[in-house]
N, C-alpha and C positions, 0 to 999 in steps of 0.2 A: 443232240439229246432230244428225245421226245418230251412233250409237255402234258400236263393234266388236261389242258384244253383240247389238245389233239386227241387224247384218249377218249374224252367225253364225246367229241364230234364223231370219232370212229365208232364208238358204242351206239350213238344215235343212228348212224348210217347202217350199221349191222342190224339194228332193230327194224328199220323201215325198208332197207334195200332200195332207197330212193333218195337222191340228193336233195330234191325240193322238200320232201316231207322231213328229212333229217334236219335240214336247216331250220324248218319251222319248229321242230321239236327242241332244237338247241338255241332257239331265239337269235339266230344270226342270218345273214344273207347267204344265199346258195354259193356265190363265188368265194365268200370268206371261208365257208366250210370246205369247199372243194380244194382251196389253196392249202388249208391246214392238213387235209388228208394227203395231198401230194407231198407236202413237207415231211409228214410223218413217214411216208414211204421212202423218201430220200434219206432220212436219218437212219432208218432201219436197214436200208439197202435191199428191200424186198417189195414186190408188188402185192398189195393187200386187197385190191378191188379190181374186178373185171368190169370195165365201163362199156356197156353196149347201148344201142339205140332202143330206148324204151325199157331196158331192164339193167339192174346192177346186181352183181354176185360177188361174194367173197371168194378169194382164191384159197387154196388149201393152206397156204402159209397165213393168209388172213384169218382163217378159222382158228389156227393155233394161237396167233397173236391175240385174238379176241378173248380167248380163255384167260390169258394172263392179264389183259387190260381190265376185264370185269372183276378179277380177283383184286387187282390193285385199287380199283375204284371202290369196291366194297370195303377194303381196309381204310381208305380215306373217309368213307362215310362213317365208319365206326369211330375214327379219330375225331371227326366233327361232332359226333354225338357225345363223346367223352368230354370234349371241350365245352360243349353246350351245358352239360350237367355241372361242370366246374364253375360256370358263370351263374349258377343258380337255376331254379325251376324255370323252364322255357326260356333260358338265355341262349342267344346265338341263333343260327339259321334253322328255320322250320320250313321244309318244302311240303306244301299242302296241296292236294288235288281234290277237286269237287266236281260232281256230275253237273251238267248244264241245267237240269231241271230243279236244282237246289241252289247253285252258286249265286244267281242274280238276286235271290231273296234272302240269302244268309250272309254273304260276304260284306255288304254295306254295314251290317251290324256287328259281325264277328270280328273283323279286322280292328276297328277302333276299340272294341271291348278287350281284345287280347293285348293291344299296345298300351292300354291304360293299366290293365292288371299286371302285365309283365313287360316293363319298359325295355328290358334287354333283348326282347325277342326280335328276330328279323324274319319276316314272312315272305316266302316266295310262293305265289299261287299259280296253279295250273287248272284250267277248266277243260275237261275232255269226257268222252263217253267211258262207261265202266271198264270195258275191255282194255282200252288204252291206259287208263289210270292203274289198273291192276298190273299190267305189264311194266309200266314205269316203276311202280312200287316194288315189284318182285326183282327188278333189275337194278334197284338202288338209286333211281333218279328222283324218287319221291320218298318222304319219310312217313307220311300219313295221308289217308284219303277218306273222304266222306262220300259214301255210296249207298245204294239200296242193297240190303242184305237179302238172302245169304250169299256169301262168297265161299266157294269150295276150293281150298288150297291148304296143303300141309305146312307151307312156310309162312302163311299169313294168319294173324290173329284178328279177331273182330270183337266189337262191342256195340250192342244196340243203343241208340240215342233217343229216338222218338218215333211214334206211329204217325204217319202222314196219310190222312184219309183222302179218298178220291171223290170228286164231284163231277157232274156233267156241266159243261159250259155251252151256252147257246146265245145267239144274238138277242138283245132286248126286244127287238121287233119281229122275232121269229114267229111265224104264223102257226107253227106246230105246237100243240098243247101236250106237254108231258105230265104224267102223273107224278106227284111229289108225296112221299119218296118214290124214287125211280127203281124199277126192277130191270133185270137184264133183258127181258122180252120187250121192254118199251123202247129200246134203242134201235133206231133205224140205221143199220150198218152201212147202207148206201150213202149216208150223209156223214159218216164218221171220218174225221180228219186226224191223222197221226203224224208223229215225228218220223223222220227218215230212219232207215235201217241202222242199227248200231246203238240207238238210244234204248235203255232198258224200259223207259216209260212206254215205248211203242208196244213191246211184248206184254207189259202189264195191262195196257188198255185192251189189247186183243183178248187177253184172258178174262178180264172183267166183263167185257161185252159179249163174251161167248163166241168170238170170231177167230179163235186160234186156228181152225181148219178152213177158214174162208178168207184168206188174205187177199184174194182177188177182188173182194168187195171194197177194199180200202182204196180210195181214189186219189190220194195225195200224200206226200211225205215231206213235211216241213223241216227246216234245219234248226229251228229254235222254238221254244214255247211262245216267245213274243210274236213270231211270224204266224204261228198257228192261231193264236187268239185274235190277231188282227183279221185273219180270214173269217174266224167265227163271228166277230163283231160286224162284219159286212155280210152276214147271213149266207156264208158259203158252206156251212155245215156245222157240226157240233164236235166237241172233243172232250176228252178226259182231262181234268185239271187237278193237280195235287193241292192239298189244303195250304201248304206253305206259300203257294203262289197266289192264292185267292185275294188277300188284302191288297197286294200291289197291282194285280192285273184288273181287278174290278174298278180301281181308280183310273187306270189307263184306258180301259176299253168299255164300251157300252154292252156288257154281257150279263146274262142271267145265269145264276148258279143254282143247279138242281141237285139236291142230295139223293143218295141211294138208300134203298130200304135196308134194314138190318138183316143180316150182319153186314155193316158197311165195309166195302172193299177198301184196302189200305196197303201201303208199302211200309216196310220197316227201314228207316234210315239209320245208318251206323258208321262207326269208325273202322278202318282196317289199317294194319301196319305189319311190317315184317317181324316175325318172332325174334326176340332177343335183342332188338335194336332200341326200342323205347322202354323207359321205366314206367311202372304203374302210375307213379305220381304225375308223369307227363300226360299220359292218356286220360287220367282222371281230370286233370286241369283243362284239357281241350274239350272233353265231354261236358264238363260243367259249364264252360263258356258257350258251347253250342246250344245247350239246353236253355241257358239263361237268355240267349238271343232269340230262340224260337218262341219262348214263352213258358210260363209256369205250367200251363195245362199240358203242353207237349212234354215238358221235362218230367212231369209226374207220371207219365205213362210207364216208365221203366224204373220207378223209384222203389 
């Protein structure tokens, strides 16, 4: 008999077509995931996966099984949601995804806030880039995500939370003098440091600084905002920083924050969830919690 665990591991493998990434997605070791897939194949009596050097593919039978597996997992998700609602507002498991340029600054406040306000909640967090979060949300591995809007999908509903303004971060001892407030033409794109491909903040920075067609001018791609601002603090360049990160990062790093001229560039942070899965009361509760943690000024943006 196949298990729910095996189905979830198989779903992760089908999504990534890579045993290592699937194991990371499922939060298990690669040997454990591989063993469960082998056991699932043995129980079904069919080969689900073609294992090659450097690549993994689903067999034709694997594709057929995947359709049934995802249908079963979706039903299980709906059952969990029903059970959670029977436990009261935000009772039970809530699988929440957050983009990396928001998570470090929101999670330390949001999780204690939710646990205090809703003692029955069980929170499972995932930090990933937008495309990965939306894929996990669409395929039932997450219930709710906090991302930069807009999100274009017929199966996903969204709700704006707050406006997150952009600033320019420079080293405190940077010899370059920038006009404040800053205009697009003041930015030296040869010194612009950005997050690596896949982060939505990278594309937002390119758009804000007028370099969408000049990607060759970008000389480095960091894996996190913390890494990027460490480089900035050591006078290796300048970077765009979202307002939500400013209080934390200015305490950590000797950096100078320069505002942009009006109209100030910003991103819209919001919630996204699969249509028909969450009740309005649940998304309202999460939205109110996020806005309370971000602060009254940010919360008032969409009041």
